[in-house]
DRENPA-3360 file (N, C-alpha, C; in nm, 2 decimals, always signed):
BEGIN
1 = XXXXXXXX = +9.13/+12.14/+14.01/+9.26/+12.07/+13.99/+9.24/+11.95/+13.90 ~ +9.33/+11.94/+13.80/+9.32/+11.84/+13.70/+9.43/+11.74/+13.72 ~ +9.40/+11.61/+13.73/+9.51/+11.51/+13.75/+9.54/+11.47/+13.61 ~ +9.67/+11.44/+13.58/+9.71/+11.39/+13.45/+9.65/+11.25/+13.42 ~ +9.67/+11.16/+13.52/+9.61/+11.03/+13.50/+9.49/+11.01/+13.58 ~ +9.38/+11.04/+13.52/+9.25/+11.04/+13.59/+9.16/+10.93/+13.53 ~ +9.04/+10.91/+13.58/+8.94/+10.82/+13.52/+8.92/+10.86/+13.37 ~ +8.91/+10.99/+13.35/+8.89/+11.04/+13.21/+9.00/+10.99/+13.12;
9 = XXXXXXXX = +9.13/+11.01/+13.17/+9.24/+10.97/+13.09/+9.24/+10.82/+13.06 ~ +9.21/+10.74/+13.16/+9.20/+10.59/+13.14/+9.09/+10.56/+13.04 ~ +8.97/+10.62/+13.04/+8.87/+10.59/+12.95/+8.91/+10.64/+12.81 ~ +8.98/+10.75/+12.80/+9.03/+10.79/+12.67/+9.13/+10.69/+12.61 ~ +9.22/+10.64/+12.69/+9.31/+10.53/+12.64/+9.24/+10.41/+12.60 ~ +9.14/+10.36/+12.68/+9.06/+10.24/+12.64/+8.99/+10.27/+12.51 ~ +8.93/+10.39/+12.50/+8.86/+10.42/+12.37/+8.96/+10.42/+12.26 ~ +9.08/+10.47/+12.28/+9.18/+10.46/+12.17/+9.22/+10.32/+12.13;
17 = XXXXXXXX = +9.23/+10.23/+12.23/+9.26/+10.09/+12.20/+9.15/+10.03/+12.12 ~ +9.02/+10.05/+12.16/+8.91/+10.00/+12.09/+8.91/+10.06/+11.94 ~ +8.93/+10.19/+11.93/+8.94/+10.25/+11.80/+9.05/+10.19/+11.71 ~ +9.16/+10.16/+11.77/+9.27/+10.10/+11.70/+9.23/+9.96/+11.65 ~ +9.16/+9.88/+11.74/+9.11/+9.75/+11.70/+9.01/+9.76/+11.59 ~ +8.92/+9.86/+11.59/+8.83/+9.88/+11.48/+8.90/+9.91/+11.35 ~ +9.00/+10.00/+11.36/+9.08/+10.04/+11.24/+9.15/+9.91/+11.18 ~ +9.21/+9.83/+11.27/+9.29/+9.72/+11.22/+9.19/+9.61/+11.16;
25 = XXXXXXXX = +9.07/+9.60/+11.23/+8.98/+9.50/+11.18/+8.92/+9.54/+11.04 ~ +8.88/+9.66/+11.03/+8.84/+9.71/+10.90/+8.94/+9.70/+10.79 ~ +9.07/+9.73/+10.83/+9.18/+9.72/+10.73/+9.20/+9.57/+10.69 ~ +9.19/+9.48/+10.78/+9.21/+9.34/+10.76/+9.10/+9.29/+10.66 ~ +8.97/+9.32/+10.70/+8.86/+9.27/+10.62/+8.86/+9.33/+10.48 ~ +8.88/+9.46/+10.47/+8.88/+9.53/+10.34/+8.99/+9.48/+10.25 ~ +9.11/+9.45/+10.31/+9.22/+9.41/+10.23/+9.21/+9.26/+10.19 ~ +9.18/+9.18/+10.29/+9.18/+9.03/+10.27/+9.06/+8.97/+10.21;
33 = XXXXXXXX = +8.94/+9.03/+10.24/+8.82/+8.97/+10.19/+8.75/+9.05/+10.08 ~ +8.76/+9.18/+10.09/+8.69/+9.27/+9.99/+8.79/+9.31/+9.88 ~ +8.92/+9.31/+9.91/+9.02/+9.35/+9.81/+8.99/+9.48/+9.75 ~ +8.98/+9.58/+9.83/+8.94/+9.72/+9.79/+9.06/+9.81/+9.77 ~ +9.18/+9.77/+9.79/+9.29/+9.86/+9.77/+9.33/+9.95/+9.89 ~ +9.44/+10.00/+9.88/+9.50/+10.08/+9.99/+9.42/+10.20/+10.03 ~ +9.38/+10.29/+9.93/+9.32/+10.41/+9.97/+9.18/+10.39/+10.02 ~ +9.10/+10.31/+9.96/+8.96/+10.28/+10.00/+8.97/+10.21/+10.14;
41 = XXXXXXXX = +9.06/+10.12/+10.16/+9.07/+10.05/+10.29/+9.12/+10.15/+10.39 ~ +9.22/+10.23/+10.37/+9.27/+10.32/+10.47/+9.16/+10.42/+10.50 ~ +9.09/+10.48/+10.40/+8.99/+10.57/+10.43/+8.87/+10.52/+10.51 ~ +8.83/+10.40/+10.47/+8.72/+10.33/+10.55/+8.76/+10.30/+10.69 ~ +8.88/+10.26/+10.71/+8.93/+10.23/+10.85/+8.93/+10.35/+10.93 ~ +8.98/+10.46/+10.87/+9.00/+10.59/+10.94/+8.86/+10.64/+10.98 ~ +8.76/+10.64/+10.88/+8.63/+10.69/+10.91/+8.56/+10.61/+11.01 ~ +8.57/+10.48/+11.01/+8.50/+10.39/+11.11/+8.56/+10.42/+11.25;
49 = XXXXXXXX = +8.69/+10.43/+11.26/+8.75/+10.46/+11.39/+8.72/+10.60/+11.44 ~ +8.71/+10.69/+11.34/+8.67/+10.83/+11.38/+8.53/+10.84/+11.43 ~ +8.44/+10.77/+11.37/+8.30/+10.78/+11.41/+8.29/+10.72/+11.55 ~ +8.36/+10.60/+11.57/+8.35/+10.54/+11.71/+8.41/+10.64/+11.81 ~ +8.53/+10.69/+11.78/+8.59/+10.78/+11.89/+8.51/+10.90/+11.91 ~ +8.44/+10.96/+11.81/+8.36/+11.08/+11.84/+8.25/+11.04/+11.94 ~ +8.17/+10.94/+11.91/+8.06/+10.91/+12.00/+8.11/+10.86/+12.14 ~ +8.21/+10.78/+12.14/+8.26/+10.72/+12.27/+8.32/+10.84/+12.36;
57 = XXXXXXXX = +8.40/+10.92/+12.29/+8.46/+11.03/+12.37/+8.36/+11.13/+12.42 ~ +8.26/+11.16/+12.33/+8.16/+11.26/+12.36/+8.08/+11.21/+12.48 ~ +8.03/+11.08/+12.47/+7.94/+11.03/+12.58/+8.02/+10.98/+12.70 ~ +8.12/+10.90/+12.68/+8.18/+10.83/+12.80/+8.30/+10.90/+12.85 ~ +8.39/+10.94/+12.77/+8.52/+11.00/+12.82/+8.50/+11.14/+12.88 ~ +8.43/+11.23/+12.80/+8.42/+11.37/+12.84/+8.28/+11.41/+12.88 ~ +8.18/+11.31/+12.87/+8.04/+11.33/+12.91/+7.99/+11.47/+12.87 ~ +8.00/+11.49/+12.74/+7.96/+11.62/+12.68/+7.81/+11.60/+12.63;
65 = XXXXXXXX = +7.73/+11.70/+12.66/+7.59/+11.69/+12.63/+7.55/+11.79/+12.52 ~ +7.64/+11.86/+12.47/+7.61/+11.96/+12.36/+7.56/+11.89/+12.23 ~ +7.49/+11.96/+12.15/+7.44/+11.90/+12.03/+7.55/+11.86/+11.93 ~ +7.52/+11.76/+11.85/+7.62/+11.71/+11.75/+7.65/+11.82/+11.65 ~ +7.55/+11.91/+11.62/+7.58/+12.02/+11.53/+7.68/+12.12/+11.58 ~ +7.69/+12.13/+11.71/+7.78/+12.22/+11.77/+7.92/+12.16/+11.79 ~ +7.92/+12.03/+11.82/+8.05/+11.96/+11.86/+8.12/+11.90/+11.74 ~ +8.04/+11.84/+11.65/+8.10/+11.76/+11.54/+8.20/+11.85/+11.45;
73 = XXXXXXXX = +8.16/+11.97/+11.41/+8.26/+12.05/+11.33/+8.39/+12.07/+11.40 ~ +8.38/+12.10/+11.53/+8.50/+12.12/+11.61/+8.58/+11.99/+11.62 ~ +8.51/+11.88/+11.63/+8.58/+11.75/+11.64/+8.66/+11.72/+11.51 ~ +8.59/+11.74/+11.40/+8.65/+11.72/+11.27/+8.77/+11.81/+11.24 ~ +8.76/+11.94/+11.28/+8.87/+12.03/+11.26/+8.98/+12.00/+11.35 ~ +8.95/+11.96/+11.48/+9.06/+11.92/+11.57/+9.13/+11.80/+11.53 ~ +9.06/+11.70/+11.48/+9.13/+11.58/+11.43/+9.22/+11.61/+11.31 ~ +9.17/+11.69/+11.22/+9.25/+11.73/+11.10/+9.38/+11.81/+11.14;
81 = XXXXXXXX = +9.36/+11.90/+11.23/+9.48/+11.98/+11.28/+9.58/+11.89/+11.35 ~ +9.53/+11.80/+11.44/+9.62/+11.70/+11.51/+9.69/+11.61/+11.41 ~ +9.62/+11.57/+11.30/+9.68/+11.48/+11.20/+9.79/+11.56/+11.13 ~ +9.76/+11.68/+11.09/+9.86/+11.76/+11.01/+9.98/+11.79/+11.10 ~ +9.96/+11.82/+11.23/+10.07/+11.85/+11.32/+10.16/+11.72/+11.34 ~ +10.09/+11.62/+11.38/+10.16/+11.49/+11.42/+10.23/+11.43/+11.30 ~ +10.16/+11.42/+11.19/+10.22/+11.34/+11.08/+10.29/+11.44/+10.97 ~ +10.22/+11.55/+10.95/+10.28/+11.64/+10.85/+10.40/+11.72/+10.90;
89 = XXXXXXXX = +10.38/+11.79/+11.01/+10.49/+11.87/+11.07/+10.59/+11.78/+11.14 ~ +10.54/+11.67/+11.19/+10.62/+11.57/+11.27/+10.72/+11.50/+11.18 ~ +10.69/+11.47/+11.05/+10.78/+11.40/+10.97/+10.92/+11.47/+10.95 ~ +10.92/+11.60/+10.91/+11.05/+11.66/+10.90/+11.13/+11.67/+11.03 ~ +11.05/+11.69/+11.14/+11.12/+11.69/+11.27/+11.18/+11.55/+11.30 ~ +11.11/+11.45/+11.28/+11.16/+11.31/+11.30/+11.27/+11.28/+11.21 ~ +11.26/+11.32/+11.08/+11.37/+11.29/+10.98/+11.49/+11.36/+11.03 ~ +11.48/+11.49/+11.07/+11.60/+11.56/+11.12/+11.66/+11.49/+11.24;
97 = XXXXXXXX = +11.57/+11.46/+11.34/+11.62/+11.40/+11.46/+11.70/+11.27/+11.43 ~ +11.64/+11.18/+11.35/+11.71/+11.05/+11.32/+11.82/+11.06/+11.22 ~ +11.85/+11.18/+11.16/+11.96/+11.19/+11.08/+12.07/+11.27/+11.14 ~ +12.04/+11.37/+11.23/+12.14/+11.46/+11.28/+12.16/+11.44/+11.43 ~ +12.06/+11.40/+11.51/+12.08/+11.39/+11.66/+12.11/+11.24/+11.70 ~ +12.03/+11.15/+11.65/+12.04/+11.01/+11.68/+12.02/+10.93/+11.56 ~ +12.12/+10.85/+11.52/+12.12/+10.77/+11.40/+12.12/+10.62/+11.44 ~ +12.01/+10.56/+11.46/+12.01/+10.42/+11.50/+12.05/+10.33/+11.39;
105 = XXXXXXXX = +12.10/+10.22/+11.42/+12.14/+10.12/+11.32/+12.02/+10.03/+11.29 ~ +11.93/+10.09/+11.21/+11.81/+10.02/+11.17/+11.79/+10.04/+11.02 ~ +11.74/+9.93/+10.96/+11.71/+9.95/+10.81/+11.60/+10.05/+10.79 ~ +11.58/+10.10/+10.67/+11.49/+10.21/+10.65/+11.34/+10.17/+10.69 ~ +11.30/+10.05/+10.66/+11.16/+10.01/+10.69/+11.14/+10.01/+10.84 ~ +11.24/+9.96/+10.92/+11.22/+9.96/+11.07/+11.22/+10.10/+11.12 ~ +11.31/+10.19/+11.06/+11.32/+10.33/+11.11/+11.19/+10.40/+11.08 ~ +11.13/+10.37/+10.96/+11.00/+10.43/+10.93/+10.89/+10.38/+11.02;
113 = XXXXXXXX = +10.90/+10.26/+11.07/+10.80/+10.21/+11.17/+10.82/+10.28/+11.30 ~ +10.94/+10.31/+11.34/+10.96/+10.38/+11.47/+10.91/+10.52/+11.45 ~ +10.94/+10.59/+11.34/+10.89/+10.72/+11.32/+10.73/+10.72/+11.32 ~ +10.67/+10.62/+11.26/+10.52/+10.61/+11.25/+10.47/+10.60/+11.39 ~ +10.53/+10.52/+11.48/+10.48/+10.50/+11.61/+10.50/+10.63/+11.69 ~ +10.61/+10.70/+11.68/+10.63/+10.82/+11.75/+10.53/+10.93/+11.70 ~ +10.50/+10.93/+11.57/+10.40/+11.03/+11.52/+10.26/+10.99/+11.58 ~ +10.23/+10.86/+11.59/+10.10/+10.82/+11.64/+10.09/+10.86/+11.79;
121 = XXXXXXXX = +10.20/+10.84/+11.86/+10.19/+10.88/+12.00/+10.17/+11.03/+12.02 ~ +10.23/+11.11/+11.93/+10.21/+11.25/+11.93/+10.07/+11.29/+11.89 ~ +10.01/+11.22/+11.79/+9.87/+11.24/+11.75/+9.78/+11.21/+11.86 ~ +9.80/+11.10/+11.94/+9.71/+11.06/+12.05/+9.72/+11.17/+12.16 ~ +9.84/+11.22/+12.19/+9.85/+11.32/+12.29/+9.79/+11.45/+12.25 ~ +9.81/+11.49/+12.13/+9.75/+11.62/+12.08/+9.60/+11.61/+12.08 ~ +9.55/+11.49/+12.03/+9.40/+11.47/+12.03/+9.34/+11.48/+12.17 ~ +9.40/+11.42/+12.27/+9.35/+11.42/+12.40/+9.34/+11.57/+12.45;
129 = XXXXXXXX = +9.45/+11.64/+12.43/+9.45/+11.79/+12.47/+9.34/+11.86/+12.39 ~ +9.33/+11.84/+12.26/+9.24/+11.91/+12.18/+9.09/+11.88/+12.21 ~ +9.07/+11.75/+12.24/+8.93/+11.71/+12.27/+8.89/+11.75/+12.41 ~ +8.98/+11.75/+12.50/+8.95/+11.78/+12.64/+8.92/+11.93/+12.65 ~ +9.01/+12.01/+12.59/+9.01/+12.16/+12.62/+8.94/+12.24/+12.51 ~ +8.91/+12.18/+12.39/+8.84/+12.25/+12.28/+8.71/+12.18/+12.24 ~ +8.72/+12.06/+12.20/+8.60/+11.99/+12.13/+8.49/+11.97/+12.23 ~ +8.52/+11.90/+12.34/+8.42/+11.85/+12.43/+8.41/+11.94/+12.56;
137 = XXXXXXXX = +8.48/+12.04/+12.56/+8.47/+12.13/+12.68/+8.33/+12.21/+12.67 ~ +8.26/+12.21/+12.78/+8.13/+12.27/+12.79/+8.14/+12.41/+12.84 ~ +8.04/+12.50/+12.81/+8.04/+12.63/+12.86/+8.05/+12.63/+13.02 ~ +7.99/+12.54/+13.08/+7.99/+12.53/+13.23/+8.13/+12.51/+13.28 ~ +8.21/+12.42/+13.21/+8.35/+12.40/+13.25/+8.43/+12.52/+13.24 ~ +8.41/+12.59/+13.12/+8.49/+12.71/+13.10/+8.45/+12.82/+13.20 ~ +8.32/+12.83/+13.24/+8.27/+12.93/+13.33/+8.33/+12.89/+13.47 ~ +8.32/+12.77/+13.51/+8.37/+12.72/+13.64/+8.52/+12.75/+13.66;
145 = XXXX = +8.60/+12.73/+13.55/+8.74/+12.76/+13.55/+8.77/+12.91/+13.57 ~ +8.69/+12.99/+13.51/+8.71/+13.14/+13.53/+8.69/+13.18/+13.67 ~ +8.60/+13.11/+13.74/+8.57/+13.15/+13.88/+8.68/+13.11/+13.97 ~ +8.76/+13.00/+13.94/+8.87/+12.95/+14.03/+8.98/+13.04/+14.04;
% end
């Protein structure tokens, strides 16, 4: 039996908060001190937080002991799929929702911020599911589940 809010979920959320702090710190330093521009800054912040979350989730959240060679390609594919789903496919859905279903009285910048936050929440949820059941799932867990 899997509980939705377990120790694992809590560690995943804490890891996400630390990852966000790393992302924001790198963004701040690269923008304000190194003046490297949007794309270099965004890429560096994303890569730094990605590296942190890979190791933290592998070791602490999901306690996965498989080799990096086996797990890292799955992790990178899963992150890319979640990104495309949450931000790529999510954008037209959110655009439709906020134009046809619910039209808040917000200026375009604030509405884009709301859409970004909702896409990020979706990304976090999809990532948790993907990492728990695909990336860091061990053969033993899959075998134990089949016996139940």
